[in-house]
C-alpha positions in Angstrom: 59.6 -30.5 -10.7 56.0 -30.4 -12.5 56.1 -34.3 -13.4 56.8 -34.7 -10.1 53.8 -32.5 -9.4 51.9 -33.9 -11.6 52.2 -37.9 -10.5 51.9 -36.5 -6.5 48.3 -35.6 -8.4 47.9 -39.2 -10.5 48.7 -41.4 -7.8 46.2 -38.9 -4.9 43.4 -39.1 -7.4 43.7 -42.9 -8.1 44.2 -44.1 -4.5 40.6 -42.8 -4.0 38.3 -45.5 -5.0 34.7 -45.0 -5.5 33.3 -45.9 -2.1 35.2 -43.8 -0.7 32.9 -40.9 -2.2 30.0 -39.1 -0.3 28.1 -36.9 -2.5 27.1 -33.1 -0.4 23.6 -33.0 -0.4 21.4 -29.8 -0.5 18.9 -30.1 2.5 17.5 -26.9 3.6 15.2 -25.7 6.2 11.6 -25.9 6.3 10.5 -22.9 7.4 7.7 -23.6 10.0 4.9 -20.6 9.3 3.7 -19.7 13.0 -0.4 -18.7 12.2 -1.1 -15.8 14.2 -1.8 -16.1 17.7 -0.3 -19.3 18.0 1.9 -20.7 21.4 5.4 -20.6 21.0 7.1 -23.9 19.7 8.1 -26.2 21.8 12.0 -25.9 21.9 13.0 -29.1 20.8 11.8 -28.0 17.8 14.5 -25.4 17.6 17.1 -28.4 18.3 15.7 -30.4 15.7 14.2 -28.1 12.8 12.4 -30.1 9.8 14.5 -30.0 7.0 13.3 -31.6 3.1 14.5 -34.8 3.3 14.1 -35.5 7.1 10.7 -35.0 6.5 10.6 -36.8 3.7 12.2 -39.5 5.3 9.8 -39.3 8.1 7.0 -39.5 6.2 8.2 -42.5 4.7 9.0 -44.0 7.8 5.4 -43.2 9.8 3.9 -44.6 6.7 5.9 -48.3 6.5 4.7 -51.2 8.1 7.2 -53.1 9.2 7.1 -51.0 12.2 4.8 -53.2 13.8 6.1 -57.3 14.3 4.3 -58.6 12.0 4.3 -55.2 8.9 0.1 -54.7 9.3 0.2 -52.0 10.8 2.0 -47.8 10.3 2.0 -44.8 12.7 -0.6 -43.6 9.5 -2.5 -46.8 10.3 -4.2 -45.7 13.2 -3.5 -41.5 12.0 -5.4 -41.1 9.0 -4.8 -38.2 7.5 -8.8 -37.2 6.5 -9.4 -37.5 10.7 -7.0 -35.0 11.4 -4.5 -37.8 11.5 -6.1 -40.0 13.9 -8.9 -42.5 13.4 -13.0 -43.5 13.9 -12.1 -46.1 16.5 -13.0 -46.1 19.8 -9.6 -47.1 21.1 -6.5 -47.6 19.3 -6.4 -51.1 17.1 -3.0 -52.9 17.0 -1.5 -56.3 15.6 -4.0 -59.4 15.7 -6.4 -56.6 16.3 -5.4 -55.8 19.7 -7.7 -52.7 21.4 -5.3 -50.2 23.4 -5.7 -48.3 26.3 -7.2 -45.1 25.0 -8.8 -43.3 22.1 -6.2 -42.4 19.1 -5.1 -38.7 19.4 -5.0 -36.3 16.9 -1.5 -35.5 15.2 -2.1 -31.8 14.2 0.1 -28.5 15.5 2.4 -30.6 17.1 4.8 -28.2 17.0 2.9 -26.0 19.5 2.7 -28.6 22.2 4.3 -28.5 25.3 2.9 -32.1 26.5 2.3 -35.5 24.3 -0.6 -38.0 24.9 -3.4 -37.9 26.9 -1.4 -38.1 30.2 1.6 -35.7 28.9 4.2 -38.9 29.6 5.9 -36.8 26.8 7.8 -33.8 26.3 9.6 -34.0 23.3 8.1 -35.5 20.1 10.7 -37.5 19.7 10.7 -39.4 22.4 7.5 -40.7 21.0 7.6 -43.1 18.6 9.3 -45.3 20.8 5.8 -45.8 22.9 3.4 -47.3 19.9 6.4 -49.3 18.7 7.2 -51.7 22.3 3.9 -51.6 23.2 2.1 -55.1 22.8 -1.3 -53.6 22.0 0.2 -51.4 19.3 2.9 -52.6 17.3 4.9 -55.1 19.9 8.1 -54.9 17.7 11.5 -53.0 18.8 13.6 -50.5 17.3 16.4 -52.6 16.3 13.7 -55.4 14.8 12.5 -52.4 12.7 16.3 -51.4 11.9 16.8 -54.9 10.3 13.9 -54.5 8.0 14.5 -51.5 6.7 18.8 -51.5 6.6 19.4 -52.9 3.1 16.8 -50.7 1.9 18.0 -48.5 -0.8 15.6 -46.0 -0.9 15.8 -45.7 2.7 19.4 -45.4 2.2 19.4 -42.8 0.1 17.1 -40.9 2.2 19.1 -40.9 5.7 22.2 -40.2 3.3 21.1 -36.7 2.1 18.6 -35.9 5.3 22.3 -36.6 7.9 24.8 -37.2 5.6 25.6 -40.6 5.7 22.9 -43.6 5.0 23.6 -45.0 9.1 19.9 -45.7 10.2 19.7 -45.5 14.0 17.3 -44.9 16.4 17.8 -41.4 16.8 17.7 -40.4 13.6 13.8 -42.4 12.4 12.8 -40.1 15.4 14.2 -37.3 14.6 12.4 -37.6 11.2 9.1 -38.9 12.2 9.5 -36.5 14.2 10.0 -33.7 11.8 7.4 -34.7 9.2 4.8 -34.1 12.3 6.2 -30.6 13.4 4.8 -29.7 9.4 1.1 -30.9 10.3 0.1 -27.7 11.2 -3.6 -26.8 10.0 -4.5 -23.3 10.9 -6.9 -22.7 7.6 -10.5 -23.3 9.6 -13.6 -20.9 8.4 -12.9 -20.0 11.9 -9.6 -18.7 10.6 -10.9 -16.7 7.8 -13.2 -15.4 9.9 -10.7 -14.2 12.5 -8.2 -13.0 9.5 -10.6 -11.0 7.9 -10.4 -12.7 4.7 -14.2 -12.8 3.7 -16.0 -15.2 5.4 -18.3 -14.9 7.8 -20.1 -16.6 10.9 -24.0 -17.3 10.3 -26.1 -16.5 12.6 -26.1 -19.9 14.6 -22.4 -20.0 14.2 -21.8 -16.6 15.5 -24.1 -17.4 18.9 -22.3 -20.5 19.1 -18.9 -18.6 19.4 -20.2 -16.0 22.1 -21.6 -19.7 23.9 -18.2 -21.4 23.1 -16.7 -17.9 24.5 -18.8 -18.4 28.0 -19.0 -21.8 28.5 -16.2 -23.2 27.2 -12.9 -21.1 26.9 -12.1 -21.4 30.0 -10.1 -25.4 29.3 -10.1 -24.8 25.4 -8.5 -21.8 25.0 -6.0 -20.2 22.6 -5.8 -20.7 19.2 -5.1 -24.4 19.8 -8.8 -24.4 21.6 -6.7 -25.6 23.9 -5.1 -24.6 27.2 -2.5 -27.9 27.9 -3.8 -28.3 31.0 -4.7 -32.0 32.5 -7.9 -32.1 33.8 -11.2 -34.5 35.1 -14.0 -33.6 33.8 -15.3 -36.0 35.3 -16.7 -38.2 31.7 -17.4 -42.6 32.5 -14.5 -43.8 33.7 -12.0 -46.4 32.1 -12.1 -49.4 34.5 -8.8 -51.1 33.1 -6.4 -51.5 35.7 -3.3 -49.9 33.7 -5.2 -46.9 33.4 -4.9 -43.6 35.7 -4.7 -40.5 33.5 -2.5 -38.0 34.4 -1.3 -39.9 37.9 0.6 -42.3 35.9 2.5 -40.6 35.3 3.0 -38.1 38.3 1.4 -41.0 41.3 -0.3 -38.1 42.4 -3.7 -39.0 44.0 -5.1 -35.6 42.9 -4.2 -36.2 39.0 -6.0 -39.4 38.7 -7.9 -39.5 35.8 -7.0 -36.4 34.6 -6.3 -35.9 31.2 -4.5 -33.5 28.6 -7.7 -31.0 27.3 -7.6 -31.9 23.3 -7.5 -29.3 21.1 -10.8 -28.6 19.3 -9.0 -28.2 16.0 -11.4 -30.6 13.1 -13.3 -31.9 16.3 -15.7 -32.8 13.8 -13.3 -35.2 12.2 -11.9 -37.1 15.5 -15.3 -38.8 16.3 -15.6 -40.5 18.9 -14.5 -38.5 21.7 -12.9 -38.7 25.0 -9.9 -40.5 26.5 -11.2 -44.1 25.5 -14.2 -42.9 22.5 -16.4 -42.6 25.5 -18.9 -40.6 22.8 -19.5 -41.1 20.4 -21.0 -37.7 18.9 -20.4 -33.9 19.5 -23.7 -34.0 21.0 -23.9 -37.1 23.2 -21.0 -34.9 24.9 -23.1 -31.8 25.3 -25.9 -33.4 26.8 -23.3 -35.9 29.0 -22.2 -31.8 30.8 -25.8 -31.0 30.6 -27.4 -34.0 32.8 -24.4 -34.1 34.4 -21.6 -35.6 34.8 -19.1 -37.7 37.3 -18.4 -36.1 40.7 -14.9 -37.0 42.1 -12.1 -35.2 44.8 -10.7 -33.2 42.1 -13.4 -32.9 39.8 -12.2 -30.0 37.8 -14.0 -26.7 39.7 -15.9 -25.6 36.4 -18.1 -28.3 37.4 -17.3 -28.8 40.6 -18.7 -24.8 41.3 -21.7 -25.2 39.4 -23.5 -28.3 40.7 -21.6 -30.8 38.5 -22.3 -29.3 35.2 -22.8 -26.9 32.2 -26.2 -26.2 32.0 -27.3 -26.0 27.7 -30.4 -25.6 26.5 -30.9 -27.7 22.8 -30.9 -24.2 20.9 -27.3 -23.6 22.5 -25.4 -27.2 21.7 -27.1 -26.9 18.0 -25.1 -23.6 18.4 -22.6 -24.6 19.9 -21.7 -27.4 17.0 -22.4 -25.3 14.4 -19.3 -23.3 15.7 -17.1 -26.3 16.3 -17.3 -27.2 13.0 -16.0 -24.1 11.8 -12.6 -25.0 13.2 -12.7 -27.9 10.4 -9.6 -27.4 8.2 -10.6 -29.8 5.1 -7.0 -28.4 3.3 -4.8 -30.1 6.0 -7.3 -33.1 6.3 -7.4 -33.3 2.7 -3.8 -32.7 2.0 -4.7 -29.6 -0.4 -2.7 -26.6 -0.6 
């Protein structure tokens, strides 16, 4: 009886080829540290929690130039860490130097955002990566073309298996991995944060005055710890005359949303010039001067401006103090990749 059992075990062992063996990897979830006062996570995060290998894979994909049709640009080509994952171009620049419709938005604290893109066209970060891949002015490729380029890459096969249990490279897994990486890009270690947490730093006199002015004249839109209320507003900036542009109205089809854009976060604003949906302003000073001199009128102009003669009045000193305060939102640990 023992001999029969041993023979059966030998048959079972020898019948299993090496090709059928798959190691089981430990792929622990990465715990996202939610800074004090930050809003709730986007619900999509709970359906795609960042993991060790998912994030590693997402970062590799984010930096891969094979996502573009001519292998010249990656996501990281436009979303540069030193610029809070934006860039310093007026509008995005894609393959063959093609100019995009809008200024490149920064990628920071995305796990806490409820809308993505200037017009809020995406509600889940997992749905966003396809947009630059297929857009003519950006990567001008397709997800199937991308997969064809990377499917035989040993490093990718290894990471897809570690992240998802097998080496299959699918569109959904690509999108999920990139989103996982972006969910980890949390910025909350600026001088402002240290002051608010009583960690030893204090505002200068100019920064303190700027903070007070900010609370009075800016915090209605740039509210909360993200420094955006995530609303869509027409604030009378110079209009992009490109016929494809309509702001939020491109998504909703409503006239009242024409040339309304998502209020940007002011975190790391020092590093994200130029400013505006298509880079209308080169400096923070020029933005504040424009507010002071008077913005463009419109039927749907935000009440903040419409109710005050289309302007936010600011003295020269107030502008200097506001800029001093906004620079306290700079997080070099984030932009320089420091721990």
